[in-house]
Rosetta silent file (secondary structure, phi, psi, omega in degrees, C-alpha in Angstrom):
SEQUENCE: MRTPFIAANWKMNLDRAAVGAFCRALRAFAGDAARPACRLGVFPPFVYLPQVVEALAGSGVAVGAQTCHAAPEGAFTGEVSARMLVELDVEAVVLGHSERRQHFGETDEALARKLPAALAAGLQPILCIGESEEARDAGQTEAVLERQLQADLSAVEPGALAGLVVAYEPIWAIGTGRTATADQAQEACAFVRDVLRERGVEADAARVLYGGSVKPGNAAELMAQADIDGALVGGASLDPEEFAAIVEAAG
SCORE:     score description
SCORE:     0.000 S_00000001
   1 L     0.000  133.615  176.961    7.414   22.136   60.445 S_00000001
   2 L  -100.910  123.023  179.517    4.195   22.883   58.549 S_00000001
   3 L   -68.842  127.591  176.546    3.896   26.526   57.426 S_00000001
   4 L   -58.376  143.508  177.501    0.459   27.856   58.446 S_00000001
   5 E  -120.976  118.105  178.907   -1.944   28.586   55.611 S_00000001
   6 E  -112.449  116.325 -173.112   -4.518   31.367   56.144 S_00000001
   7 E  -115.767  130.769  178.712   -7.073   31.469   53.307 S_00000001
   8 E   -94.468  109.647  177.977   -9.644   34.206   52.704 S_00000001
   9 E   -99.146  103.233 -178.107  -12.891   32.770   51.280 S_00000001
  10 L   -77.403  -10.345 -179.701  -14.879   35.809   50.062 S_00000001
  11 L    54.482 -140.744 -179.278  -17.831   33.725   48.985 S_00000001
  12 L  -103.432   66.594 -175.908  -20.258   35.876   46.921 S_00000001
  13 L  -136.007  168.722  179.611  -19.212   39.208   48.433 S_00000001
  14 L    73.712  161.631  172.539  -17.417   42.512   47.625 S_00000001
  15 L  -123.382  179.989 -172.543  -17.461   44.578   44.476 S_00000001
  16 H   -58.231  -43.712 -179.713  -14.708   45.561   42.085 S_00000001
  17 H   -62.883  -43.781 -179.787  -13.671   48.683   44.089 S_00000001
  18 H   -67.036  -35.912  176.720  -13.608   46.809   47.382 S_00000001
  19 H   -61.822  -43.600  179.660  -11.592   43.969   45.828 S_00000001
  20 H   -61.090  -44.518  179.436   -9.039   46.477   44.608 S_00000001
  21 H   -62.823  -42.264  179.424   -8.768   48.154   47.985 S_00000001
  22 H   -62.789  -45.181 -177.987   -8.373   44.788   49.763 S_00000001
  23 H   -63.044  -40.175  179.529   -5.640   43.667   47.364 S_00000001
  24 H   -63.636  -44.589  179.142   -3.661   46.891   47.859 S_00000001
  25 H   -67.006  -42.657  179.314   -3.858   46.485   51.629 S_00000001
  26 H   -63.957  -40.552  179.642   -3.012   42.787   51.499 S_00000001
  27 H   -60.634  -43.359  177.058   -0.076   43.389   49.178 S_00000001
  28 H   -63.112  -40.633 -178.080    1.385   45.954   51.601 S_00000001
  29 H   -69.499  -44.250 -178.283    0.838   43.610   54.521 S_00000001
  30 H   -67.281  -24.366  179.822    2.315   40.560   52.761 S_00000001
  31 L   -86.793   -0.429 -179.627    5.386   42.582   51.863 S_00000001
  32 L   -79.222  123.481 -178.542    6.087   43.541   55.484 S_00000001
  33 L   -65.836  -18.327 -179.352    9.184   41.624   56.680 S_00000001
  34 L   -84.489   -5.874 -178.754    7.749   41.577   60.192 S_00000001
  35 L   -67.434  140.609  177.588    4.735   39.522   59.106 S_00000001
  36 L   -56.639  153.584 -176.587    4.628   35.999   60.552 S_00000001
  37 L   -77.525   81.964  178.935    5.792   33.218   58.225 S_00000001
  38 L  -122.440  151.659  170.552    2.371   32.156   56.858 S_00000001
  39 E   -90.052  130.282 -179.583    1.232   31.163   53.423 S_00000001
  40 E  -112.034  145.457  175.725   -1.695   33.429   52.462 S_00000001
  41 E  -141.444  148.973  179.564   -4.419   32.764   49.980 S_00000001
  42 E  -127.259  133.252 -175.765   -7.411   34.674   48.623 S_00000001
  43 E  -125.315   84.388 -176.782  -10.410   32.962   47.072 S_00000001
  44 L   -83.381  166.621  167.392  -12.632   35.517   45.309 S_00000001
  45 L   -56.360  153.952 -176.451  -15.715   34.974   43.160 S_00000001
  46 H   -47.514  -45.089 -171.532  -14.936   33.802   39.626 S_00000001
  47 H   -64.050  -21.753 -177.293  -15.555   37.255   38.061 S_00000001
  48 H  -100.487   -1.436 -179.620  -12.818   38.874   40.142 S_00000001
  49 H   -54.352  -50.796  179.169  -10.115   36.241   39.570 S_00000001
  50 H   -59.139  -39.693 -179.511   -8.280   38.103   36.814 S_00000001
  51 H   -64.308  -42.799 -177.891   -8.330   41.337   38.818 S_00000001
  52 H   -73.153  -38.177  175.071   -6.972   39.632   41.924 S_00000001
  53 H   -60.292  -44.347  178.866   -4.304   37.641   40.069 S_00000001
  54 H   -64.028  -43.937 -175.217   -3.085   40.847   38.482 S_00000001
  55 H   -70.063  -26.463 -173.300   -3.213   42.882   41.698 S_00000001
  56 L  -108.474    7.280 -176.729   -1.351   40.258   43.763 S_00000001
  57 L   -60.743  131.630 -179.171    1.210   39.121   41.137 S_00000001
  58 L    80.315   -3.060 -176.845    4.629   38.724   42.683 S_00000001
  59 L   -83.160  -16.987 -175.122    3.353   39.198   46.209 S_00000001
  60 L    88.696   -6.121  177.096    3.587   35.554   47.231 S_00000001
  61 L   -81.866  127.195  179.130   -0.119   35.438   48.006 S_00000001
  62 E   -76.994  140.115  175.882   -1.877   32.487   46.394 S_00000001
  63 E  -111.854  133.608 -178.349   -5.061   33.171   44.419 S_00000001
  64 E  -135.074  167.959  177.538   -7.679   30.429   44.295 S_00000001
  65 E  -104.434  165.673 -178.293  -11.184   29.689   43.109 S_00000001
  66 L   -91.949   -7.935  173.911  -14.143   28.557   45.200 S_00000001
  67 L  -174.478  174.873  171.531  -14.948   25.493   43.156 S_00000001
  68 L  -157.183  166.477  177.534  -14.360   23.919   39.734 S_00000001
  69 E   -92.096  156.936 -179.563  -15.952   21.331   37.475 S_00000001
  70 L   -73.788  -33.036 -176.089  -14.537   17.826   37.051 S_00000001
  71 L   -82.593  147.418  176.030  -14.574   17.893   33.225 S_00000001
  72 L   -72.157  -23.830  178.776  -11.941   19.811   31.237 S_00000001
  73 L  -168.940  172.383  175.788  -14.683   21.177   28.898 S_00000001
  74 L   141.154 -175.643 -177.796  -18.191   20.383   27.724 S_00000001
  75 L   -83.775   70.971 -179.735  -21.854   21.331   27.805 S_00000001
  76 L  -127.007   77.070 -173.439  -21.924   22.434   31.448 S_00000001
  77 L   -55.697  129.722  176.065  -23.528   25.879   31.434 S_00000001
  78 L    89.303   -6.495 -177.561  -22.338   28.132   34.205 S_00000001
  79 L   -97.172  164.041 -179.572  -19.387   25.927   35.182 S_00000001
  80 L  -133.951  132.732 -177.280  -15.613   26.566   35.076 S_00000001
  81 E   -88.876  163.335  175.224  -12.966   23.862   34.605 S_00000001
  82 H   -60.543  -40.015 -178.898   -9.673   23.397   36.438 S_00000001
  83 H   -65.378  -36.260  176.731   -7.822   23.964   33.178 S_00000001
  84 H   -64.922  -36.734  178.654   -9.551   27.292   32.674 S_00000001
  85 H   -67.083  -41.841  178.874   -8.495   28.409   36.181 S_00000001
  86 H   -62.698  -35.068  175.586   -4.888   27.474   35.498 S_00000001
  87 H   -63.323  -21.861  179.238   -4.964   29.588   32.348 S_00000001
  88 L   -91.922    4.997 -174.562   -5.805   32.574   34.580 S_00000001
  89 L    65.898   27.422  173.032   -2.733   31.773   36.773 S_00000001
  90 L   -75.406  139.679 -175.734   -4.997   30.576   39.615 S_00000001
  91 L  -103.666  -23.756 -169.747   -3.023   28.317   41.992 S_00000001
  92 E  -143.731  171.701  179.792   -5.591   26.643   44.233 S_00000001
  93 E  -152.697  136.101  174.526   -9.225   25.705   44.530 S_00000001
  94 E   -84.600  132.416  177.837  -11.668   25.119   47.430 S_00000001
  95 E  -128.049  130.989  173.035  -13.623   21.855   46.961 S_00000001
  96 L    83.611   20.147  178.501  -16.571   20.598   49.008 S_00000001
  97 L   -56.843  143.567 -174.615  -17.298   23.705   51.048 S_00000001
  98 H   -53.677  -35.608  178.220  -20.357   23.046   53.268 S_00000001
  99 H   -68.844  -30.880  174.370  -22.337   25.721   51.351 S_00000001
 100 H   -71.426  -39.268  178.099  -21.668   23.948   48.081 S_00000001
 101 H   -65.944  -42.310 -170.056  -22.793   20.672   49.602 S_00000001
 102 H   -77.788  -49.501 -170.758  -25.864   22.178   51.253 S_00000001
 103 H   -91.435  -22.181 -175.344  -27.157   24.704   48.609 S_00000001
 104 H  -122.173   13.576  173.177  -25.969   23.085   45.400 S_00000001
 105 L    62.935   30.487 -179.508  -26.208   19.376   46.149 S_00000001
 106 L   -73.294  124.696 -173.667  -22.506   18.747   45.801 S_00000001
 107 L  -104.974  166.924  173.935  -21.966   15.095   46.741 S_00000001
 108 H   -61.740  -34.018  178.597  -18.948   13.069   47.771 S_00000001
 109 H   -62.467  -42.809  177.620  -19.247   11.254   44.428 S_00000001
 110 H   -64.586  -40.765 -179.669  -18.904   14.563   42.588 S_00000001
 111 H   -67.117  -29.814  176.391  -15.948   15.535   44.749 S_00000001
 112 H   -65.309  -22.881  174.905  -14.249   12.215   43.989 S_00000001
 113 H   -87.814  -36.327 -175.689  -14.230   13.355   40.374 S_00000001
 114 H   -70.844  -40.251 -175.968  -13.325   16.993   41.020 S_00000001
 115 H   -58.216  -54.036  176.070  -10.321   16.275   43.208 S_00000001
 116 H   -61.431  -31.652  177.997   -8.268   14.321   40.674 S_00000001
 117 H   -66.634  -43.190  179.595   -9.196   16.848   37.966 S_00000001
 118 H   -63.572  -45.714  179.281   -7.841   19.716   40.099 S_00000001
 119 H   -63.217  -41.880  178.784   -4.661   17.842   40.901 S_00000001
 120 H   -63.257  -29.974  179.101   -4.116   16.838   37.306 S_00000001
 121 H   -79.537  -13.342  179.064   -4.443   20.475   36.259 S_00000001
 122 L    97.665   12.114  176.403   -1.802   21.493   38.777 S_00000001
 123 L   -84.089  146.902  172.139   -4.141   23.195   41.272 S_00000001
 124 E   -87.928  111.675 -179.622   -3.695   22.873   45.043 S_00000001
 125 E   -81.900  141.404  167.004   -7.019   21.613   46.399 S_00000001
 126 E  -111.493  103.568 -174.695   -8.440   22.617   49.745 S_00000001
 127 E   -89.133  124.195 -177.097  -10.850   19.890   50.528 S_00000001
 128 E  -102.331  136.237  177.328  -13.552   20.858   53.085 S_00000001
 129 E  -140.170  156.855  179.203  -15.236   18.372   55.309 S_00000001
 130 L   171.731  155.803 -174.736  -17.395   18.724   58.405 S_00000001
 131 L  -100.459  159.743  175.733  -20.321   17.442   60.381 S_00000001
 132 L   -81.878  168.966  176.893  -23.759   18.894   61.069 S_00000001
 133 H   -61.084  -36.771  178.824  -25.017   19.873   64.510 S_00000001
 134 H   -64.170  -40.691  179.697  -27.154   16.768   64.577 S_00000001
 135 H   -68.225  -40.954  178.607  -24.168   14.543   63.832 S_00000001
 136 H   -61.125  -48.155 -175.783  -22.063   16.315   66.485 S_00000001
 137 H   -65.457  -28.623 -179.488  -24.782   15.934   69.121 S_00000001
 138 L   -87.913    3.336  178.873  -25.196   12.253   68.224 S_00000001
 139 L    75.469   23.943 -174.544  -21.460   11.558   68.659 S_00000001
 140 L  -106.502   14.417 -176.167  -20.964   10.891   64.921 S_00000001
 141 H   -54.765  -51.528 -175.434  -18.344   13.558   64.167 S_00000001
 142 H   -68.423  -33.686  178.587  -15.509   11.077   63.425 S_00000001
 143 H   -64.635  -40.456 -179.777  -17.776    8.752   61.403 S_00000001
 144 H   -66.305  -49.031 -178.427  -18.895   11.669   59.206 S_00000001
 145 H   -60.441  -44.377  178.944  -15.317   12.979   58.706 S_00000001
 146 H   -65.766  -38.173  178.954  -13.935    9.563   57.836 S_00000001
 147 H   -63.593  -44.752  179.752  -16.787    8.827   55.420 S_00000001
 148 H   -63.551  -46.019 -179.386  -16.296   12.125   53.626 S_00000001
 149 H   -61.622  -48.966 -177.968  -12.487   11.774   53.409 S_00000001
 150 H   -59.389  -45.313 -179.542  -12.580    8.206   52.207 S_00000001
 151 H   -67.185  -46.696 -174.435  -15.186    8.955   49.562 S_00000001
 152 H   -69.382  -27.897 -176.752  -13.667   12.226   48.335 S_00000001
 153 L   -99.766    7.327 -170.892  -10.160   10.824   48.069 S_00000001
 154 L   -62.590  -24.463 -174.299  -11.213    7.469   46.642 S_00000001
 155 L  -100.052    6.006 -175.072  -10.018    8.160   43.066 S_00000001
 156 L  -121.021  132.438  179.189   -6.573    9.521   44.028 S_00000001
 157 L   -71.248  142.825  179.705   -3.460    7.531   44.856 S_00000001
 158 H   -51.470  -35.086 -177.949   -1.858    8.549   48.200 S_00000001
 159 H   -67.995  -17.909  179.436    1.318    9.600   46.479 S_00000001
 160 H   -90.110    1.667 -174.418   -0.554   12.205   44.489 S_00000001
 161 H  -104.623   20.524 -178.048   -1.882   13.931   47.583 S_00000001
 162 L   -59.336  -34.301 -179.661    1.314   15.582   48.738 S_00000001
 163 L   -93.609    7.249 -176.643   -0.100   19.082   48.183 S_00000001
 164 L   -67.831  139.889  170.324   -3.497   18.408   49.648 S_00000001
 165 E  -119.777  129.347  177.175   -4.917   20.722   52.197 S_00000001
 166 E  -108.375  132.015  177.733   -7.940   19.605   54.260 S_00000001
 167 E  -110.650  116.471  172.507  -10.181   22.153   55.997 S_00000001
 168 E   -86.700  116.230 -179.545  -12.260   20.942   58.886 S_00000001
 169 L  -131.277   95.867  178.506  -15.302   23.151   58.987 S_00000001
 170 L   -59.538  127.311 -173.138  -18.094   22.033   61.273 S_00000001
 171 H   -59.611  -34.885 -176.849  -21.349   22.971   59.507 S_00000001
 172 H   -68.602   -7.948 -178.656  -22.854   24.243   62.738 S_00000001
 173 H  -113.510    7.158 -175.991  -20.109   26.896   62.963 S_00000001
 174 L   -89.606  111.815  177.310  -20.267   28.210   59.383 S_00000001
 175 L    68.491   14.317 -177.573  -21.686   31.770   59.320 S_00000001
 176 L  -103.032  -14.914 -175.156  -23.433   31.244   62.644 S_00000001
 177 L    89.451  -15.063  174.573  -21.057   33.035   64.941 S_00000001
 178 L   -79.694  144.679  179.508  -20.525   29.781   66.825 S_00000001
 179 L  -131.633  140.038  172.198  -17.029   28.383   66.907 S_00000001
 180 L   -62.002  142.231  175.360  -15.769   24.976   67.874 S_00000001
 181 L   -64.012  162.011  179.235  -13.734   25.191   71.034 S_00000001
 182 H   -57.291  -39.578  177.720   -9.996   24.847   70.595 S_00000001
 183 H   -64.037  -45.308  178.990  -10.188   21.367   72.064 S_00000001
 184 H   -61.006  -44.448 -178.196  -13.007   20.314   69.717 S_00000001
 185 H   -64.883  -45.796  179.657  -11.177   21.710   66.704 S_00000001
 186 H   -61.439  -44.956 -179.688   -7.869   20.075   67.681 S_00000001
 187 H   -59.355  -43.817 -178.256   -9.567   16.708   68.278 S_00000001
 188 H   -70.522  -40.260 -178.951  -11.223   16.752   64.875 S_00000001
 189 H   -68.518  -37.307  176.152   -8.113   17.925   63.029 S_00000001
 190 H   -64.020  -37.305  176.814   -5.967   15.294   64.680 S_00000001
 191 H   -64.335  -41.543  178.612   -8.502   12.666   63.628 S_00000001
 192 H   -58.224  -44.816 -178.075   -8.344   13.962   60.028 S_00000001
 193 H   -64.224  -37.387  178.239   -4.577   13.569   60.082 S_00000001
 194 H   -62.458  -42.242  179.965   -4.929    9.986   61.433 S_00000001
 195 H   -63.949  -43.801  177.793   -7.299    9.091   58.527 S_00000001
 196 H   -60.507  -41.899  178.335   -4.888   10.524   56.028 S_00000001
 197 H   -60.071  -42.645 -178.519   -2.047    8.562   57.575 S_00000001
 198 H   -65.746  -24.791  179.116   -4.077    5.368   57.352 S_00000001
 199 L   -86.111   -1.181  176.858   -4.611    6.049   53.630 S_00000001
 200 L    91.545    8.593  178.401   -0.825    6.168   53.132 S_00000001
 201 L   -79.744  147.329  175.866   -0.596    9.981   52.856 S_00000001
 202 L   -73.439   83.096 -169.255    2.462   11.666   54.402 S_00000001
 203 L   -69.197  -29.762 -179.724    0.183   13.071   57.025 S_00000001
 204 L   -68.685  -15.271  177.729    2.773   14.842   59.125 S_00000001
 205 L  -100.354  -15.164 -178.969    3.457   17.110   56.142 S_00000001
 206 L   -74.354  140.046  176.200   -0.206   17.671   55.179 S_00000001
 207 E   -88.366  135.101  171.234   -1.898   20.879   56.254 S_00000001
 208 E  -122.266  119.533 -179.649   -5.194   20.614   58.134 S_00000001
 209 E  -100.183  162.485  170.772   -7.021   23.897   58.551 S_00000001
 210 E  -112.526  138.466  174.272   -9.922   24.939   60.718 S_00000001
 211 L  -136.205  135.517  179.610  -12.840   26.903   59.302 S_00000001
 212 L   148.356   89.453  177.786  -15.911   28.122   61.122 S_00000001
 213 L    56.928   44.940  173.543  -16.422   31.713   62.390 S_00000001
 214 L   -74.190  132.106 -179.392  -12.651   32.334   62.776 S_00000001
 215 L  -138.644  166.980  176.978  -12.040   35.856   64.094 S_00000001
 216 H   -55.764  -32.670 -176.511   -9.130   37.827   65.483 S_00000001
 217 H   -72.166  -23.480 -179.885  -10.394   37.128   69.007 S_00000001
 218 H  -114.868   -5.983 -171.918  -10.246   33.298   68.679 S_00000001
 219 H   -66.500  -38.337 -174.042   -7.565   32.762   66.025 S_00000001
 220 H   -65.943  -41.198 -178.330   -4.556   32.618   68.346 S_00000001
 221 H   -66.588  -41.154 -179.345   -6.050   29.873   70.591 S_00000001
 222 H   -68.766  -40.930 -177.661   -7.129   27.816   67.547 S_00000001
 223 H   -73.316  -16.149  178.603   -3.761   28.227   65.730 S_00000001
 224 L   -76.460  -10.390 -175.058   -1.880   27.178   68.887 S_00000001
 225 L   -78.641  146.237 -173.119   -3.243   23.608   68.638 S_00000001
 226 L   -59.676  -32.328 -174.948   -0.807   20.987   67.420 S_00000001
 227 L  -107.956    7.930  176.600   -2.812   19.727   64.495 S_00000001
 228 L  -102.770  116.746 -170.099   -4.323   22.997   63.269 S_00000001
 229 L  -109.279   21.128  179.363   -2.155   24.430   60.502 S_00000001
 230 E   143.357 -165.269 -171.600   -4.112   27.532   59.601 S_00000001
 231 E  -145.628  146.002  166.339   -7.644   28.711   58.885 S_00000001
 232 E  -102.349  109.504 -170.941  -10.175   29.001   56.118 S_00000001
 233 E  -102.831  129.375  179.397  -11.735   32.371   56.936 S_00000001
 234 L   -97.215 -102.116 -174.968  -15.156   33.524   55.764 S_00000001
 235 H   -52.402  -39.948 -177.650  -16.814   36.657   57.063 S_00000001
 236 H   -71.582  -12.791  179.423  -13.774   38.042   58.826 S_00000001
 237 H   -82.765   -3.918  179.767  -11.792   37.858   55.594 S_00000001
 238 H   -80.762  -14.568 -179.707  -13.862   40.613   53.978 S_00000001
 239 L  -113.576  114.887 -175.717  -12.143   43.259   56.093 S_00000001
 240 H   -57.258  -32.766  178.145   -8.389   43.535   55.389 S_00000001
 241 H   -68.561  -42.829  176.506   -7.667   44.692   58.953 S_00000001
 242 H   -65.898  -38.694  178.357   -9.472   41.731   60.496 S_00000001
 243 H   -66.589  -40.836 -179.641   -7.849   39.303   58.121 S_00000001
 244 H   -63.925  -35.164  179.760   -4.407   40.792   58.893 S_00000001
 245 H   -67.670  -33.180  177.150   -5.129   40.362   62.640 S_00000001
 246 H   -70.214  -39.082  178.304   -5.938   36.676   62.111 S_00000001
 247 H   -63.599  -42.894  177.261   -2.710   36.206   60.181 S_00000001
 248 H   -60.310  -41.346  177.327   -0.763   37.854   62.992 S_00000001
 249 H   -61.131  -31.282  178.450   -2.442   35.551   65.465 S_00000001
 250 H   -66.793  -20.507 -179.129   -1.258   32.531   63.526 S_00000001
 251 L   -88.976    0.000    0.000    2.302   33.518   64.232 S_00000001
């Protein structure tokens, strides 16, 4: 059995007061014995990482970053290394989010360097992949997903990927209000698992998440699919009540 993983990606949102209020609410929710057996994660902007780590210490909620650099140190103004994140007691990192690829030119070649750096530092990576609307309409979804996976994992041996989480996030459903149907999401996530298996990864144990306008109203149907092991939640994760409702739906 794969424990569902529900991750809150706050992107560049919230302020210090709102972060504190969210963490207090999440800590109370996470400590409720009636809560479904899910692994929870929060991925705040870099500047709030120390605050969130402190606020959620001992709660069982993982704290992660939204990206990291491949190098351990160097003349990379504005960047943060995996080693620096570990020093803050950060446990995980999102890599390859579609907004990083689209707005900051993050390439599969760059991700092929970042992924082994994150693993070597002891971080749990959440690797994001997904197709554009044009690729979906052209019937190229599987080709895009396989190309991204093969390129992004190219520098890592299969045995080192035991803790890998892959998030399928169709670009056409990120921040648009559109959501892949449960069947579309299941088909893509099952394909991702097949590609991992072909690479020699223990695919039946790997978590594959869905990300793309996940809300309380559609979370239960998505989470009920055989190959969807949780969600990478964007906008709905900014409200602790909405996020809690999504977690409940996963159970």
